[in-house]
C-alpha positions as CSV (number, residue, x, y, z in Angstrom):
1,M,-0.1,-0.4,-0.1
2,H,1.3,3.3,-1.3
3,K,2.2,6.1,1.3
4,Q,0.8,8.7,-0.5
5,S,-2.3,6.9,-1.4
6,L,-5.7,7.9,0.4
7,V,-6.4,4.6,1.7
8,F,-3.4,4.4,3.8
9,R,-3.7,7.6,4.8
10,L,-7.1,7.5,5.7
11,F,-6.7,4.0,7.1
12,S,-3.6,5.4,9.1
13,Y,-5.3,8.1,10.6
14,F,-8.6,6.8,11.3
15,T,-6.6,3.4,12.9
16,V,-4.6,6.1,15.2
17,G,-7.6,7.5,16.2
18,L,-9.5,4.7,17.3
19,L,-6.6,3.7,19.5
20,L,-7.1,6.9,21.5
21,I,-10.6,6.8,21.7
22,L,-10.7,3.1,22.8
23,G,-7.5,4.5,25.1
24,L,-9.6,7.3,26.6
25,Q,-12.5,4.8,27.1
26,N,-10.9,2.5,28.8
27,L,-9.3,5.4,31.1
28,A,-12.7,7.0,31.3
29,E,-14.0,3.1,32.8
30,I,-11.5,3.5,35.3
31,A,-11.9,6.6,36.9
32,L,-15.7,5.9,37.3
33,V,-15.3,2.8,38.9
34,K,-12.9,4.2,41.5
35,T,-15.0,7.2,41.9
36,M,-18.5,5.8,41.9
37,L,-17.5,2.3,43.7
38,H,-18.0,3.1,46.9
39,V,-20.9,2.3,49.8
40,P,-23.4,5.2,49.8
41,Q,-23.0,8.0,52.2
42,H,-26.4,7.5,53.6
43,V,-26.5,4.0,53.4
44,Q,-22.6,3.9,56.1
45,Q,-24.5,6.4,58.2
46,D,-27.4,3.7,58.5
47,I,-24.7,1.3,59.6
48,M,-23.0,3.0,61.9
49,K,-25.8,3.9,63.3
50,M,-26.5,0.2,63.6
51,A,-23.3,-0.3,65.4
52,T,-24.1,2.2,67.7
53,D,-27.8,0.9,68.8
54,V,-26.2,-2.7,69.0
55,E,-23.7,-1.4,72.0
56,P,-25.8,-1.6,74.7
57,L,-27.3,-4.6,74.1
58,L,-24.0,-6.6,74.0
59,T,-23.1,-5.8,77.6
60,E,-22.5,-8.8,79.9
61,N,-25.9,-8.6,80.8
62,G,-27.4,-8.4,77.7
63,D,-30.8,-10.3,76.5
64,P,-29.4,-12.5,73.3
65,Q,-33.6,-12.8,72.8
66,R,-33.7,-8.9,72.7
67,L,-30.4,-8.7,71.0
68,A,-32.3,-11.1,68.2
69,Q,-35.3,-9.2,67.9
70,W,-33.2,-6.0,67.3
71,E,-31.1,-8.3,64.2
72,S,-34.7,-9.0,62.6
73,K,-35.9,-5.4,62.5
74,Q,-33.3,-3.8,60.7
75,K,-33.5,-2.6,56.7
76,Y,-30.1,-4.6,56.2
77,Y,-29.4,-8.3,56.8
78,A,-27.3,-8.2,59.8
79,F,-25.5,-10.0,62.9
80,A,-23.8,-9.1,65.6
81,L,-21.0,-12.0,66.7
82,N,-18.2,-12.5,68.6
83,S,-14.6,-12.7,67.9
84,D,-15.0,-16.4,66.7
85,N,-17.6,-15.1,64.5
86,K,-20.4,-17.1,66.7
87,E,-23.8,-15.6,66.5
88,I,-24.5,-13.8,70.1
89,S,-28.3,-13.2,69.4
90,T,-30.8,-16.7,69.4
91,R,-31.0,-15.9,65.4
92,V,-30.1,-18.5,62.9
93,M,-27.8,-17.4,60.3
94,H,-28.3,-18.3,57.2
95,P,-25.5,-21.0,55.6
96,H,-24.7,-18.7,52.5
97,F,-24.0,-15.7,55.0
98,K,-21.8,-17.6,57.1
99,F,-19.8,-18.3,53.8
100,K,-19.6,-15.4,53.0
101,L,-18.0,-14.1,56.4
102,K,-14.8,-14.9,55.5
103,F,-14.8,-12.2,52.5
104,A,-16.3,-9.2,54.7
105,R,-14.4,-6.0,54.1
106,P,-14.2,-2.7,56.1
107,L,-17.1,-0.4,55.2
108,N,-14.6,1.7,53.2
109,S,-13.6,-0.3,50.7
110,I,-14.3,-0.2,46.8
111,L,-16.7,-2.6,45.8
112,D,-16.7,-5.2,42.8
113,S,-18.0,-3.9,39.3
114,R,-20.7,-5.9,39.2
115,V,-23.8,-5.9,41.5
116,N,-23.5,-8.6,44.4
117,Q,-24.6,-8.4,48.1
118,P,-20.8,-7.5,49.7
119,I,-20.8,-7.9,54.0
120,F,-19.2,-5.2,55.4
121,M,-17.6,-5.9,58.9
122,I,-17.7,-2.9,61.5
123,P,-15.6,-4.0,64.5
124,L,-17.6,-3.5,68.3
125,K,-16.0,-3.1,71.8
126,N,-14.9,-6.7,73.5
127,G,-13.9,-8.1,70.1
128,N,-17.4,-8.1,69.1
129,K,-18.2,-7.2,65.2
130,L,-21.3,-6.2,63.3
131,M,-21.5,-8.0,60.0
132,V,-24.2,-6.0,57.6
133,Q,-24.9,-7.5,54.1
134,L,-25.7,-5.2,51.7
135,P,-28.9,-5.2,49.2
136,H,-28.0,-5.6,45.9
137,E,-30.3,-2.6,45.1
138,L,-28.1,-0.1,46.7
139,H,-25.2,-1.4,45.2
140,P,-23.3,1.1,43.3
141,A,-22.8,-1.0,40.0
142,K,-26.7,-1.6,39.4
143,N,-26.5,1.9,37.0
144,F,-22.9,0.9,35.2
145,S,-25.0,-0.6,32.5
146,L,-26.6,2.7,31.7
147,Y,-23.1,4.7,32.7
148,F,-21.0,2.2,30.1
149,G,-23.7,3.0,27.2
150,L,-23.0,6.7,27.5
151,I,-19.7,6.0,27.2
152,Q,-20.3,3.9,24.1
153,V,-22.9,6.8,22.8
154,V,-20.0,8.7,23.8
155,I,-17.1,7.4,21.9
156,A,-19.9,6.5,19.2
157,I,-19.9,10.2,18.3
158,L,-16.4,10.9,18.7
159,I,-15.6,8.0,16.1
160,T,-17.9,9.7,13.5
161,L,-16.7,13.2,14.0
162,M,-13.1,11.7,13.9
163,F,-14.5,10.3,10.7
164,S,-16.0,13.5,9.5
165,L,-13.1,15.4,9.8
166,I,-10.5,13.1,8.1
167,I,-13.4,12.9,5.1
168,A,-13.5,16.7,5.1
169,R,-9.7,17.3,5.1
170,Y,-8.8,14.7,2.6
171,L,-12.0,14.5,0.5
172,Q,-14.5,17.8,0.9
173,R,-11.7,20.5,0.1
174,P,-10.3,18.7,-2.5
175,L,-14.3,18.0,-4.1
176,D,-15.0,21.7,-3.3
177,T,-12.1,23.0,-5.2
178,L,-12.9,20.8,-8.1
179,R,-16.3,21.7,-8.1
180,Q,-15.3,25.2,-8.2
181,A,-12.8,24.9,-11.1
182,S,-15.3,23.3,-12.6
183,H,-17.9,26.0,-12.2
184,T,-15.5,28.1,-13.3
185,L,-14.6,25.9,-16.3
186,A,-18.5,25.7,-17.3
187,N,-18.3,29.6,-17.3
188,G,-16.0,30.3,-19.9
189,D,-12.9,30.1,-18.6
190,F,-10.9,28.1,-19.8
191,S,-7.9,28.7,-17.9
192,V,-8.3,27.7,-14.5
193,R,-6.0,24.8,-13.6
194,V,-5.9,23.1,-9.8
195,A,-2.9,20.5,-9.8
196,H,-0.8,22.8,-7.6
197,V,-3.6,24.2,-5.4
198,M,-4.1,20.1,-4.5
199,G,-0.4,19.4,-4.3
200,D,0.9,15.9,-3.9
201,K,0.1,14.4,-0.5
202,V,-2.7,12.5,-1.8
203,K,-1.7,10.6,-4.7
204,E,-5.4,10.0,-6.0
205,F,-6.5,13.6,-5.9
206,N,-3.0,14.6,-7.4
207,E,-3.7,12.1,-10.4
208,L,-7.5,13.4,-10.6
209,A,-6.4,17.2,-10.9
210,T,-3.7,16.6,-13.5
211,D,-6.7,14.8,-15.3
212,F,-8.9,17.7,-14.9
213,D,-5.9,20.2,-15.9
214,N,-5.3,18.2,-19.2
215,M,-8.7,18.2,-19.6
216,A,-9.1,22.0,-19.3
217,N,-5.7,22.6,-21.6
218,Q,-7.5,20.7,-23.9
219,I,-10.7,22.3,-23.5
220,Q,-8.9,25.4,-24.2
221,L,-7.1,24.4,-27.2
222,L,-9.8,23.5,-28.7
223,T,-11.6,26.5,-27.8
224,E,-8.8,29.2,-29.1
225,K,-8.6,27.4,-32.7
226,Q,-12.2,27.2,-33.2
227,R,-12.3,31.1,-32.3
228,R,-9.3,31.5,-34.6
229,L,-11.1,29.7,-37.2
230,I,-13.9,31.7,-37.6
231,R,-12.0,35.0,-37.3
232,D,-9.3,33.7,-39.9
233,V,-12.1,32.2,-42.5
234,S,-14.4,35.6,-41.5
235,H,-11.4,38.3,-42.4
236,E,-10.7,36.1,-45.8
237,L,-14.5,36.2,-46.8
238,R,-14.5,40.1,-46.5
239,T,-12.3,40.4,-49.8
240,P,-14.6,37.9,-51.9
241,L,-17.7,39.9,-50.8
242,A,-16.1,43.2,-51.3
243,R,-15.3,41.7,-54.6
244,H,-19.0,40.2,-54.9
245,N,-20.4,43.7,-54.3
246,L,-18.5,45.7,-56.7
247,S,-19.7,42.9,-59.1
248,L,-23.5,44.0,-58.6
249,H,-23.2,47.3,-59.1
250,L,-21.4,46.5,-62.3
251,I,-24.1,44.1,-63.2
252,R,-27.3,46.7,-62.2
253,K,-26.0,48.9,-64.9
254,R,-26.3,46.4,-67.6
255,T,-29.5,44.2,-66.5
256,S,-32.7,45.3,-67.9
257,S,-35.6,45.9,-65.7
258,E,-37.2,43.1,-65.8
259,H,-34.5,41.5,-64.0
260,L,-33.5,43.8,-61.5
261,H,-36.0,42.2,-58.9
262,L,-32.9,39.4,-59.1
263,V,-30.0,41.7,-58.7
264,D,-31.7,43.3,-55.8
265,R,-32.2,39.8,-54.4
266,L,-28.6,39.0,-54.4
267,E,-27.5,42.5,-53.0
268,Q,-29.6,41.4,-50.2
269,E,-28.3,37.8,-49.7
270,S,-24.4,40.1,-50.0
271,E,-25.5,42.4,-47.7
272,E,-26.6,39.8,-44.6
273,M,-23.4,38.2,-45.6
274,N,-22.1,41.0,-44.6
275,E,-23.8,41.9,-41.7
276,L,-22.8,38.2,-40.6
277,V,-19.0,38.2,-41.0
278,T,-19.2,41.6,-38.9
279,E,-20.8,40.3,-36.1
280,I,-18.7,37.2,-36.3
281,L,-15.6,39.8,-35.8
282,E,-17.3,42.2,-33.1
283,F,-17.6,38.6,-31.2
284,S,-14.2,37.4,-31.6
285,Q,-12.8,40.7,-30.6
286,F,-13.9,40.2,-27.2
287,E,-11.4,37.4,-26.7
288,N,-8.7,40.8,-26.2
289,A,-11.5,42.9,-25.7
290,K,-10.1,43.3,-22.0
291,A,-6.8,45.0,-23.0
292,N,-8.7,48.1,-24.8
293,I,-11.8,48.5,-22.5
294,K,-11.9,51.8,-20.6
295,L,-14.0,52.0,-17.8
296,I,-15.2,55.1,-17.3
297,P,-18.3,57.0,-14.9
298,V,-21.2,57.0,-17.8
299,D,-24.8,58.9,-17.4
300,V,-27.0,56.0,-18.3
301,Q,-30.2,57.8,-19.4
302,T,-28.2,60.1,-21.9
303,F,-27.6,56.6,-23.5
304,C,-30.2,55.3,-23.5
305,D,-32.3,58.2,-24.7
306,S,-29.9,58.4,-27.8
307,T,-29.7,54.7,-28.6
308,V,-33.8,54.7,-28.5
309,E,-33.6,57.6,-31.1
310,Q,-31.2,55.6,-33.4
311,C,-33.3,52.5,-33.2
312,L,-36.8,54.4,-34.5
313,Q,-36.0,54.1,-37.4
314,L,-35.3,50.3,-37.2
315,K,-38.6,49.4,-36.0
316,A,-42.0,48.0,-37.8
317,Q,-44.7,50.6,-38.4
318,G,-47.2,48.7,-35.9
319,Q,-44.5,48.7,-33.4
320,S,-43.9,50.9,-30.5
321,L,-40.5,52.2,-28.4
322,I,-41.8,53.0,-25.1
323,K,-39.1,54.8,-22.5
324,D,-39.8,54.7,-18.8
325,I,-36.3,56.3,-17.5
326,D,-35.6,57.3,-14.4
327,R,-33.8,60.8,-14.4
328,T,-32.1,60.6,-10.9
329,L,-29.9,57.4,-11.2
330,P,-25.6,57.3,-10.1
331,M,-23.1,57.4,-12.3
332,V,-22.2,54.0,-13.7
333,Q,-18.5,52.2,-14.3
334,T,-18.7,50.9,-17.9
335,D,-17.6,50.9,-21.0
336,A,-19.6,53.9,-22.9
337,R,-19.0,52.0,-26.4
338,L,-19.9,48.4,-25.2
339,L,-23.1,50.1,-23.2
340,V,-24.5,51.2,-26.2
341,R,-23.7,48.1,-28.0
342,A,-25.2,46.2,-25.4
343,I,-28.4,48.4,-25.6
344,K,-28.7,48.5,-29.2
345,N,-28.3,44.6,-29.5
346,L,-31.5,44.4,-26.8
347,I,-33.7,46.9,-28.5
348,G,-32.8,45.4,-32.2
349,N,-33.6,42.1,-31.2
350,A,-36.7,42.8,-29.7
351,I,-37.7,44.3,-33.6
352,K,-36.8,41.8,-34.7
353,Y,-38.2,39.1,-32.5
354,A,-41.5,40.7,-30.6
355,G,-44.1,41.1,-33.7
356,S,-44.8,42.9,-36.1
357,E,-47.1,44.6,-33.1
358,A,-45.0,44.5,-30.5
359,N,-44.9,47.3,-27.8
360,I,-41.2,47.4,-26.5
361,T,-40.4,48.8,-23.3
362,I,-36.9,50.5,-21.8
363,H,-37.2,51.1,-17.9
364,T,-33.9,51.6,-16.5
365,S,-34.2,51.2,-11.7
366,I,-32.0,51.0,-9.4
367,R,-30.7,47.4,-7.2
368,T,-28.9,46.8,-4.6
369,N,-27.6,44.2,-2.9
370,T,-25.4,42.9,0.0
371,E,-22.3,43.6,-1.7
372,K,-23.1,45.9,-4.9
373,S,-25.4,48.7,-6.3
374,Y,-26.5,48.6,-10.0
375,V,-28.0,50.5,-12.5
376,V,-30.5,47.9,-14.4
377,V,-31.3,48.6,-17.9
378,S,-34.2,46.2,-19.0
379,V,-35.6,45.8,-22.6
380,S,-38.8,43.9,-22.8
381,D,-41.8,43.7,-25.1
382,D,-45.3,41.9,-25.1
383,G,-44.2,39.4,-27.8
384,D,-44.8,35.4,-27.7
385,G,-41.4,35.0,-25.6
386,I,-39.0,32.3,-24.3
387,P,-40.2,29.2,-22.8
388,K,-38.6,29.0,-19.3
389,Q,-36.1,26.1,-20.4
390,H,-34.1,28.0,-23.6
391,L,-34.2,31.2,-21.1
392,K,-30.5,30.3,-20.1
393,H,-29.6,29.1,-23.8
394,I,-30.0,32.2,-25.2
395,F,-26.6,33.8,-24.8
396,D,-25.2,30.6,-26.7
397,P,-23.4,31.8,-29.6
398,F,-25.5,31.2,-32.7
399,T,-28.5,29.7,-30.9
400,R,-32.0,30.1,-32.5
401,I,-34.6,29.2,-30.2
402,E,-37.1,26.8,-32.7
403,G,-40.6,27.7,-32.7
404,A,-40.2,30.3,-29.6
405,R,-39.7,33.4,-32.6
406,D,-40.2,34.1,-35.9
407,K,-37.1,32.9,-37.8
408,Q,-38.2,34.7,-40.9
409,S,-37.0,38.2,-38.8
410,G,-33.4,37.5,-39.8
411,G,-30.3,37.2,-37.3
412,Y,-27.7,35.0,-36.7
413,G,-28.0,33.7,-33.1
414,L,-24.9,36.3,-32.1
415,G,-26.5,39.5,-30.7
416,L,-27.3,38.4,-27.6
417,A,-23.9,36.5,-27.3
418,I,-22.2,39.6,-27.9
419,V,-24.2,41.9,-25.3
420,K,-23.1,38.4,-22.9
421,E,-19.3,39.4,-23.6
422,A,-19.8,42.9,-23.6
423,M,-21.1,43.1,-19.8
424,Q,-18.6,40.3,-18.5
425,V,-15.7,41.8,-20.0
426,T,-17.0,45.7,-18.2
427,G,-17.8,43.7,-14.9
428,G,-21.4,44.0,-15.3
429,Q,-24.3,41.1,-15.9
430,V,-27.0,40.2,-17.6
431,E,-30.4,38.2,-16.7
432,A,-33.1,37.0,-18.9
433,G,-36.6,36.0,-18.0
434,R,-39.7,36.7,-18.6
435,S,-42.0,39.9,-18.9
436,V,-45.0,41.3,-17.4
437,D,-46.9,40.8,-20.4
438,G,-45.2,37.4,-21.1
439,G,-42.9,38.3,-23.6
440,L,-39.0,38.7,-23.5
441,K,-37.5,40.3,-20.7
442,I,-33.8,41.1,-21.0
443,S,-31.7,43.7,-18.2
444,L,-28.4,45.0,-18.3
445,L,-26.9,45.2,-14.7
446,L,-24.2,48.0,-14.2
447,P,-21.7,48.3,-11.5
448,V,-22.7,51.7,-9.6
449,T,-19.1,53.8,-9.1
450,E,-17.2,54.2,-6.0
451,T,-17.2,57.9,-5.8
452,T,-21.4,57.9,-6.4
453,K,-21.9,55.1,-3.9
454,K,-20.4,57.1,-1.0
């Protein structure tokens, strides 16, 4: 068994702890025996009073018959004997009691740990002695089963606690580290590594951490290759698309009017391709966006007003844009360019998918928790909405919810992904849910500047 293995460590610590606990149990039982195995104080007082009372009955003129009557009336089985262990009274001693006289002990001696009926000898005058048998009901060992049971319960609790602590030390903490790393990896941070945190004290966890790091490294490499491929392909598409647009422009001049609708269709498809390439390139730029981010205090209401005005020309004739903007909001700490892009994407997404008769509302508010304060910019509509089970996927790149919204309205599933990336690189958050009218509601949480909070 390898000394660095988890089995060896658990076995070693559990064995040592168990031996220590059992040793403490034996010491506790010994201390309990020495402390409690004495004749109870009130019984000693009763027996000493019996010795005092019997003295006058043992004078030279004492009446054996009267002594026998006194002995029979005592609550303990007792006899007054002479120096030869013979009965002084006329009362006959039980043979078993007579046999046990050789085991008589002083009144202050330690008793046996099992329940019996010990006999005590109390010396009297003229070599006489009083022999008293202790009833088993008064033996202090009669409660030992209860005490030993309590000790066993305490020992069981200590063993459980010890094992729990061992598990917490060698299992819980590494598992918590791996779980936290898994959550970080699931949230898109592929740079997380845990082998250096785990260390090499436990072989199994070190191997597991190494495997996790290898997995994270492979995922990171695959993701980087995928992003690089998309970015490179998008860049390469720009040149043929530009030549394609130029060719269409020349073709239009030489095409008869009856065929111009075909040229219009080709130009529309080309424009959509250009938009897709632009969005892909913009999304890929967020990989290195943190280096170019400029977080400054921004007045949210100003940007909301200007962005809504820009989007008015994009809405359908039956749609309406409603502003519900708080004019007393504090400044937020964000990048102005990314904030405008995020708000414009949310409004554009609602215009495309909410329906031709939709009411789209831009609402602002303040939200405070125990750690931070946020200005919340929400864009909601009264369209068909998105099923709850799909809400957590709408921020994934190239996501299109089947049946949830009209696919004929366009879009490539990158608008909300860009919003999420913009919020992450600026320290904000984004949430999705259902609006009060049953449509979609997406909220941007922008951190309030520290100077404003103070």
